[in-house]
C-alpha positions in Angstrom: 4.5 -1.2 -11.4 4.9 0.3 -7.7 4.5 3.8 -7.0 5.2 5.5 -3.4 4.4 8.8 -2.8 5.0 11.3 0.3 1.5 12.5 1.5 0.8 14.8 4.7 -2.2 14.4 6.5 -4.1 17.3 8.4 -5.7 17.5 11.7 -8.9 16.7 10.5 -7.9 13.4 8.7 -7.2 15.0 5.4 -4.3 13.6 2.9 -2.8 15.8 0.3 -0.6 13.4 -1.5 2.9 14.7 -2.4 5.9 14.3 -4.7 7.2 10.9 -6.1 9.6 8.9 -3.0 13.1 7.6 -4.1 12.8 4.1 -5.0 16.2 4.1 -2.9 14.4 5.5 0.3 12.1 2.0 0.4 12.3 -2.1 0.2 9.4 -4.1 -1.6 9.9 -7.9 -0.9 7.5 -10.6 -2.1 6.2 -13.2 -0.5 3.2 -16.1 0.0 0.8 -13.1 0.0 1.6 -10.6 -1.7 4.4 -8.0 -0.9 5.8 -6.2 2.1 7.0 -2.6 2.3 10.3 -1.5 4.0 10.7 1.7 4.6 14.3 2.0 4.8 15.3 5.0 7.2 14.3 5.5 10.9 12.8 8.6 11.2 11.9 9.9 14.7 8.8 12.0 12.8 6.0 9.9 11.4 5.7 9.7 7.9 2.9 8.6 5.6 2.8 7.3 2.1 0.4 6.6 -0.5 1.3 3.6 -2.5 0.1 2.2 -5.7 0.3 -0.8 -7.3 -1.3 -3.0 -9.7 -2.3 -6.7 -10.1 -4.0 -8.6 -12.8 -6.6 -10.6 -12.8 -7.0 -13.4 -15.4 -9.6 -15.7 -13.7 -12.8 -15.3 -16.2 -15.1 -15.8 -12.7 -13.4 -14.0 -10.1 -15.8 -11.2 -9.3 -13.5 -9.6 -6.5 -9.8 -8.8 -5.6 -9.1 -8.8 -1.7 -6.9 -6.3 -0.8 -5.5 -6.8 3.2 -3.1 -4.8 5.0 -1.1 -5.8 8.0 1.2 -3.1 9.8 3.9 -4.1 11.8 5.8 -2.4 14.5 8.9 -3.9 16.3 7.4 -7.0 15.6 3.9 -6.2 16.9 1.0 -5.8 14.4 -0.3 -2.8 14.5 -3.0 -2.5 12.1 -5.2 -5.0 9.7 -6.9 -3.3 7.2 -9.0 -5.6 4.2 -11.0 -4.4 2.1 -13.1 -6.5 -1.2 -12.6 -4.8 -4.7 -15.3 -5.8 -7.4 -14.0 -6.4 -10.4 -15.1 -7.9 -14.0 -12.1 -10.0 -15.1 -9.8 -10.4 -17.2 -8.7 -6.4 -16.3 -5.6 -4.5 -14.1 -6.7 -3.4 -11.2 -4.6 -0.5 -9.9 -5.4 -0.1 -5.7 -4.0 2.7 -4.1 -2.8 2.6 -0.3 -2.2 5.3 2.3 0.0 4.6 5.4 1.1 6.5 8.2 3.8 5.6 9.9 
């Protein structure tokens, strides 16, 4: 499950989540670290998205899920975000990210 919604960010940094983005506007590719998200259109304006996905935790000894986000622009890493989320396995965890591109 992977849902992308448009978002706007005001001058104080508060986000407002909007409509679901047409899946033709982005590509999601699985990779060895999870997945990569690509916005398929060039834009001169800044874009913000809320990305929500789920991950299944099946190991009964697992107490957290690590969420890592690396933002890249023209082959250069511009941001790295890491957060551990506490869980009680087995469970399904929904993770929401707010990206400003």
